[in-house]
C-alpha positions as CSV (number, residue, x, y, z in Angstrom):
1,M,-1.1,18.8,-75.6
2,H,-4.5,17.1,-76.2
3,G,-7.4,18.5,-74.2
4,K,-8.2,14.9,-72.8
5,L,-4.7,14.3,-71.7
6,A,-4.2,17.9,-70.0
7,S,-7.4,17.2,-68.3
8,A,-6.3,13.6,-66.9
9,M,-3.0,14.9,-65.7
10,N,-4.7,17.9,-63.9
11,E,-7.0,15.5,-61.9
12,Y,-5.7,15.9,-58.4
13,F,-7.2,14.2,-55.2
14,N,-8.8,16.8,-52.7
15,P,-9.1,15.1,-49.4
16,D,-11.5,18.1,-48.4
17,I,-9.8,18.6,-45.1
18,K,-11.8,20.9,-42.7
19,I,-10.0,21.8,-39.3
20,L,-12.4,21.9,-36.2
21,M,-10.1,22.8,-33.5
22,V,-6.2,23.5,-33.0
23,K,-5.7,24.1,-29.2
24,C,-2.9,23.5,-26.6
25,Q,-3.8,23.1,-22.9
26,T,-2.3,21.6,-19.6
27,L,-3.9,18.2,-18.9
28,G,-4.8,17.0,-15.4
29,K,-6.8,14.6,-13.7
30,Y,-9.9,15.7,-15.7
31,W,-8.5,13.9,-18.6
32,N,-9.3,10.4,-17.2
33,M,-12.2,10.0,-19.5
34,A,-13.9,6.8,-20.2
35,D,-15.0,7.3,-24.0
36,L,-13.7,10.0,-26.3
37,S,-15.2,8.5,-29.5
38,A,-16.4,11.4,-31.8
39,P,-17.1,11.5,-35.7
40,Y,-13.8,13.5,-36.4
41,W,-10.1,12.7,-36.4
42,R,-7.7,13.6,-33.8
43,L,-4.0,14.3,-33.9
44,Y,-2.3,14.4,-30.2
45,W,1.1,15.6,-29.3
46,N,2.5,16.1,-25.6
47,N,5.5,17.9,-24.6
48,I,6.3,15.2,-21.7
49,G,5.1,11.7,-20.9
50,G,2.4,11.2,-18.1
51,A,-0.6,10.8,-20.4
52,S,-2.0,7.7,-22.2
53,V,-4.9,6.8,-24.3
54,W,-6.2,3.1,-24.2
55,F,-7.7,1.1,-27.0
56,N,-8.8,-2.3,-27.0
57,R,-7.4,-2.6,-23.4
58,K,-3.9,-1.7,-24.7
59,E,-2.0,1.5,-23.4
60,H,-0.8,4.0,-25.8
61,P,1.6,6.4,-24.3
62,L,1.6,9.9,-25.5
63,L,5.2,10.8,-26.0
64,P,7.2,13.9,-26.9
65,S,9.2,11.9,-29.7
66,S,5.8,10.7,-31.7
67,M,2.4,12.1,-32.5
68,M,-1.0,10.0,-32.1
69,L,-3.5,9.8,-34.9
70,I,-6.9,8.6,-34.0
71,P,-9.7,7.9,-36.7
72,P,-13.3,9.1,-36.5
73,N,-15.6,7.1,-34.0
74,T,-12.7,5.0,-32.5
75,H,-13.9,4.3,-29.0
76,F,-11.1,5.0,-26.6
77,S,-10.4,6.2,-23.2
78,S,-7.7,8.7,-21.6
79,A,-5.6,8.9,-18.6
80,C,-3.2,11.3,-17.1
81,R,-0.7,10.6,-14.2
82,G,2.4,12.5,-12.8
83,T,3.2,15.9,-14.0
84,P,0.6,17.5,-16.2
85,P,1.9,17.6,-19.8
86,K,1.2,20.1,-22.4
87,H,-1.4,18.6,-24.5
88,F,-1.3,19.8,-28.3
89,Y,-4.4,18.7,-30.4
90,V,-5.9,19.1,-33.8
91,H,-9.4,17.7,-34.7
92,F,-10.4,17.8,-38.4
93,T,-12.6,15.9,-40.7
94,A,-11.6,14.5,-44.3
95,S,-13.5,13.3,-47.3
96,P,-13.5,9.7,-48.6
97,P,-11.6,7.5,-48.7
98,F,-10.4,8.6,-45.1
99,D,-13.9,8.2,-43.7
100,G,-13.4,4.3,-44.0
101,I,-10.5,3.8,-41.6
102,P,-11.3,1.1,-39.0
103,P,-11.2,2.1,-35.6
104,Q,-7.6,2.2,-34.1
105,V,-4.8,4.5,-32.6
106,I,-1.9,5.0,-34.8
107,A,1.4,6.0,-33.4
108,L,3.1,8.2,-36.0
109,P,7.0,7.8,-36.2
110,C,7.6,11.7,-36.8
111,G,10.6,13.3,-38.0
112,K,12.1,16.2,-36.4
113,E,10.3,18.6,-38.6
114,M,6.8,17.2,-37.7
115,I,7.6,17.6,-34.0
116,D,9.1,21.0,-34.3
117,T,5.9,21.9,-36.1
118,A,3.9,20.8,-33.0
119,R,6.2,22.3,-30.7
120,E,6.0,25.7,-32.4
121,L,2.3,25.3,-32.7
122,S,2.0,24.8,-29.0
123,R,4.0,27.9,-28.3
124,L,1.9,30.2,-30.3
125,L,-1.3,29.0,-28.8
126,S,0.1,29.4,-25.2
127,K,0.8,32.9,-26.1
128,G,-2.8,33.7,-25.9
129,N,-2.8,35.7,-28.9
130,P,-1.9,33.0,-31.9
131,E,-1.6,34.1,-35.4
132,P,-4.5,32.4,-37.4
133,M,-2.7,32.0,-40.7
134,R,0.5,30.6,-38.9
135,I,-1.6,28.0,-37.0
136,S,-3.9,27.0,-39.9
137,V,-1.2,26.2,-42.3
138,G,1.2,24.4,-39.6
139,A,-1.8,22.5,-38.5
140,M,-2.7,21.5,-42.3
141,S,0.9,20.4,-42.8
142,L,0.8,18.1,-39.6
143,I,-2.6,16.5,-41.1
144,F,-1.0,15.8,-44.5
145,N,1.8,14.4,-43.2
146,S,0.0,12.3,-40.7
147,L,-2.6,11.1,-43.2
148,N,0.3,9.9,-45.2
149,F,1.5,7.5,-42.9
150,I,-1.7,5.4,-43.4
151,S,-1.2,2.2,-45.0
152,D,-3.3,1.4,-48.2
153,K,-4.7,-1.3,-46.5
154,F,-6.7,0.7,-44.4
155,V,-8.1,3.2,-46.7
156,A,-11.3,2.2,-48.7
157,Q,-10.7,2.0,-52.4
158,G,-14.1,3.5,-53.5
159,K,-15.2,0.4,-55.6
160,S,-18.7,0.8,-54.8
161,D,-21.4,1.4,-57.5
162,P,-21.1,5.1,-58.6
163,R,-24.9,5.3,-58.2
164,I,-24.5,4.7,-54.7
165,A,-21.9,7.3,-54.3
166,M,-24.5,9.7,-55.7
167,A,-27.4,8.3,-53.2
168,M,-24.8,8.9,-50.3
169,K,-24.0,12.5,-51.6
170,M,-27.8,13.2,-51.6
171,I,-28.4,11.9,-48.3
172,E,-25.3,14.1,-46.8
173,D,-26.5,17.1,-48.5
174,G,-29.9,16.7,-47.2
175,L,-29.3,15.9,-43.6
176,S,-31.7,18.8,-42.3
177,A,-34.4,17.2,-44.5
178,P,-33.6,13.7,-45.3
179,P,-34.8,12.6,-49.0
180,S,-37.2,9.6,-49.2
181,N,-35.8,6.6,-50.6
182,S,-38.2,6.8,-53.6
183,R,-36.9,10.2,-54.3
184,I,-33.4,8.9,-54.5
185,A,-34.3,6.1,-56.4
186,E,-36.3,8.2,-59.0
187,K,-33.2,10.5,-59.4
188,L,-31.0,7.4,-59.9
189,C,-33.5,6.1,-62.6
190,M,-34.2,2.8,-60.4
191,S,-37.2,1.1,-58.7
192,T,-37.2,1.7,-54.9
193,N,-36.6,-2.0,-54.1
194,A,-33.9,-2.2,-56.4
195,F,-32.3,0.9,-55.0
196,L,-32.6,-0.6,-51.5
197,R,-31.2,-4.0,-52.5
198,L,-28.1,-2.2,-54.2
199,F,-27.5,0.3,-51.3
200,K,-27.4,-2.6,-48.8
201,E,-25.0,-4.6,-50.9
202,N,-22.6,-1.7,-51.3
203,A,-23.0,0.1,-47.9
204,G,-23.7,-3.1,-45.6
205,I,-26.6,-1.0,-44.1
206,S,-30.0,0.5,-45.3
207,P,-30.2,4.1,-46.5
208,Q,-32.2,5.0,-43.6
209,H,-29.6,3.7,-41.1
210,Y,-26.8,5.5,-43.1
211,S,-28.8,8.9,-43.2
212,R,-29.4,8.5,-39.3
213,N,-25.8,7.8,-38.6
214,K,-24.6,10.9,-40.9
215,R,-27.3,13.1,-39.0
216,I,-25.7,12.1,-35.6
217,D,-22.5,12.7,-36.9
218,K,-23.4,16.3,-37.8
219,A,-25.0,16.5,-34.3
220,C,-21.8,15.6,-32.7
221,I,-19.8,18.2,-34.7
222,L,-22.6,20.9,-34.1
223,L,-22.3,20.1,-30.2
224,H,-18.8,20.6,-30.0
225,Y,-18.3,23.4,-32.4
226,S,-21.5,25.4,-32.7
227,G,-23.3,27.7,-29.9
228,H,-26.9,26.1,-31.0
229,D,-28.9,24.8,-28.4
230,I,-30.1,21.2,-28.4
231,K,-33.6,21.9,-30.0
232,Q,-31.7,23.8,-32.8
233,I,-29.4,20.8,-33.4
234,A,-32.0,18.4,-33.7
235,A,-34.0,20.7,-36.3
236,D,-30.7,21.0,-38.0
237,T,-30.3,17.3,-38.3
238,G,-34.0,16.4,-39.5
239,F,-35.3,15.3,-36.1
240,C,-39.0,16.3,-35.4
241,D,-38.2,17.2,-31.8
242,R,-35.2,17.4,-29.2
243,F,-36.6,14.3,-27.3
244,H,-36.6,12.1,-30.5
245,F,-33.4,13.5,-31.2
246,S,-31.8,12.8,-27.7
247,R,-33.1,9.1,-27.6
248,V,-31.6,8.6,-31.0
249,F,-28.2,10.3,-29.8
250,R,-28.0,8.4,-26.6
251,R,-28.7,4.9,-28.4
252,L,-25.9,5.6,-30.8
253,R,-23.3,7.4,-28.8
254,G,-24.0,5.9,-25.2
255,V,-24.4,9.4,-23.7
256,G,-26.9,12.1,-24.1
257,P,-26.4,15.4,-26.2
258,S,-25.6,17.6,-23.2
259,E,-23.1,15.0,-21.8
260,F,-21.5,14.6,-24.9
261,R,-20.9,18.3,-25.7
262,K,-18.7,18.6,-22.4
263,I,-16.1,16.0,-24.2
264,T,-14.0,18.1,-26.3
265,S,-10.3,17.2,-25.9
C-alpha cells in the first residue's frame, strides 16, 4: 500500500477528552442553584425522578430512563423536590469541534446499555472504595456515546483560516504568560493589523478577548479541580494580581472566584 494512502487511512479524529470528575451523591434542597454555568461538559443521570434543570425558562426533568448532556458555558439552574435521588454525574472537557456547541440542554434517548453503565458506576462510587480503572473506562464509554448523539448541525466544522487555528493554539498554550499580538503576527508571517482583522473575521472577537475568555475558563477548572489558592490561580492564568483577576472573573462569570469554587455539582 502506498505510504500516502496508508497515512490517510490512519488519520483518526482524537477528541482529546479529559475527565475532570465522576461522582454519585444524594441530592437535597442544596441543589436549588440559580446558575451552574462552567467551562466544561456535564453528563447527568438520576436513579429516580424529583430533580430538574431549567434552561431558557423550560424545565428538563432528570429521569432514570434517560441521561442529560449539557455543553460548556450553558447558563442553567437546578431544583430538587420530593424524595432525594441519587445523582450520578461526569464533568469533562473535549477538544474542537466539541468546544463550539451552542448553550443548550440535551436529553439523550439512552438505550439499556448506557443506563446499565450509569447504574453500575453509581453503585461502585457509592461503595466508598471504587475501582479507578473501571470507573474511568465506564465514564469514557458514556462520554463517547453521549457526544455521538449530537447532531452535525451543532458541531462547528472548523473551516476557519488555518493561521487562526495556529494563533488560538499559541494563545491557549501560553495562558500563564499571554503572547502579544505582534508576537503571534510575526509567527504567522503577517503584519499585526492584518492579523487582528483576520482573527476578528474568523473568531468574532479580538485576540485579547479570546485570551481573556480562555484564561478565565482555565481558572474555573483550577478553582474546581485544584487545591491552589486564588492568588496562585491568578498567577497561573496570567493576571498581575488576585484583585484584577477577581474583577475580571466576576464580570465574566457573574460571581467571584470564591463563590464559584463552591459550585461543583
